[in-house]
VOPAGU-2260 file (C-alpha; in pm, 1 decimal, decimal comma):
REM VOPAGU-2260
SITE   aa  ch    i         X         Y         Z
SITE  MET   A    0    -539,5    1785,1     589,2
SITE  ASP   A    1    -210,8    1894,9     744,4
SITE  ASN   A    2       6,6    1590,5     804,2
SITE  VAL   A    3      59,9    1219,7     742,2
SITE  TYR   A    4    -178,2    1130,9    1024,0
SITE  ASP   A    5    -459,2    1317,7     846,4
SITE  LEU   A    6    -364,5    1144,2     522,1
SITE  ARG   A    7    -386,1     805,3     695,1
SITE  LYS   A    8    -732,3     899,7     827,6
SITE  LEU   A    9    -844,1     989,3     474,7
SITE  LEU   A   10    -722,4     654,9     339,6
SITE  LEU   A   11    -889,9     473,5     629,1
SITE  LYS   A   12   -1226,7     614,9     517,6
SITE  PHE   A   13   -1183,8     398,2     208,3
SITE  GLY   A   14   -1068,8      91,9     401,9
SITE  THR   A   15    -699,8     136,8     327,3
SITE  ILE   A   16    -444,5      84,2     601,7
SITE  ILE   A   17     -81,3     121,1     502,0
SITE  TYR   A   18     199,4      22,4     735,8
SITE  ILE   A   19     502,7    -159,8     607,0
SITE  GLY   A   20     747,0     -27,7     862,4
SITE  ASP   A   21     961,9     154,0     607,0
SITE  ARG   A   22     856,1     519,4     604,1
SITE  LEU   A   23     952,6     579,6     240,5
SITE  ALA   A   24     771,9     266,1     120,7
SITE  ASP   A   25     465,0     368,9     322,0
SITE  LEU   A   26     464,3     710,2     154,1
SITE  GLU   A   27     501,5     558,8    -192,2
SITE  LEU   A   28     207,7     324,6    -132,8
SITE  MET   A   29       0,7     612,9       2,6
SITE  GLU   A   30      83,5     810,8    -310,2
SITE  ASP   A   31     -31,5     522,2    -530,9
SITE  GLU   A   32    -357,0     492,5    -336,3
SITE  ILE   A   33    -421,8     867,0    -350,7
SITE  ASN   A   34    -360,8     865,8    -726,5
SITE  GLU   A   35    -608,9     581,0    -773,3
SITE  LEU   A   36    -872,0     743,2    -551,8
SITE  TYR   A   37    -843,7    1064,4    -750,4
SITE  GLN   A   38    -861,7     884,7   -1085,4
SITE  VAL   A   39   -1189,5     719,1    -989,3
SITE  LYS   A   40   -1315,8    1050,1    -845,4
SITE  MET   A   41   -1348,0     927,4    -487,2
SITE  ILE   A   42   -1159,3    1230,1    -351,6
SITE  THR   A   43   -1172,3    1594,9    -452,7
SITE  LYS   A   44    -899,8    1780,4    -636,3
SITE  ASP   A   45    -823,7    1975,5    -315,9
SITE  GLU   A   46    -780,4    1655,4    -114,5
SITE  PHE   A   47    -561,7    1511,7    -389,6
SITE  LEU   A   48    -336,8    1817,6    -407,1
SITE  GLN   A   49    -305,8    1845,7     -28,6
SITE  ALA   A   50    -214,0    1477,6      -6,5
SITE  LYS   A   51      49,3    1513,2    -279,7
SITE  ILE   A   52     205,2    1810,0     -97,6
SITE  ILE   A   53     217,9    1618,1     230,9
SITE  ILE   A   54     372,4    1312,7      65,2
SITE  THR   A   55     630,4    1518,2    -125,3
SITE  THR   A   56     726,9    1711,5     188,1
SITE  GLU   A   57     765,8    1393,7     392,4
SITE  LYS   A   58     973,0    1225,2     120,2
SITE  GLU   A   59    1207,9    1525,3     112,7
SITE  LYS   A   60    1255,1    1501,3     490,2
SITE  ILE   A   61    1365,0    1138,7     452,7
SITE  LYS   A   62    1611,1    1197,3     168,8
């Protein structure tokens, strides 16, 4: 997983489509979903950490 597109594909595997139109809000919702998926052990620790890095990097670009 290298970018937000890959993160969206991962979420889509679980039936989650996130598009509000506000990039920051989209990232925050993605972060919530990733946290929940990890808590219920639907994604691996590697996937979780990669997703968190992508989200953090993208949030920093916006701010």
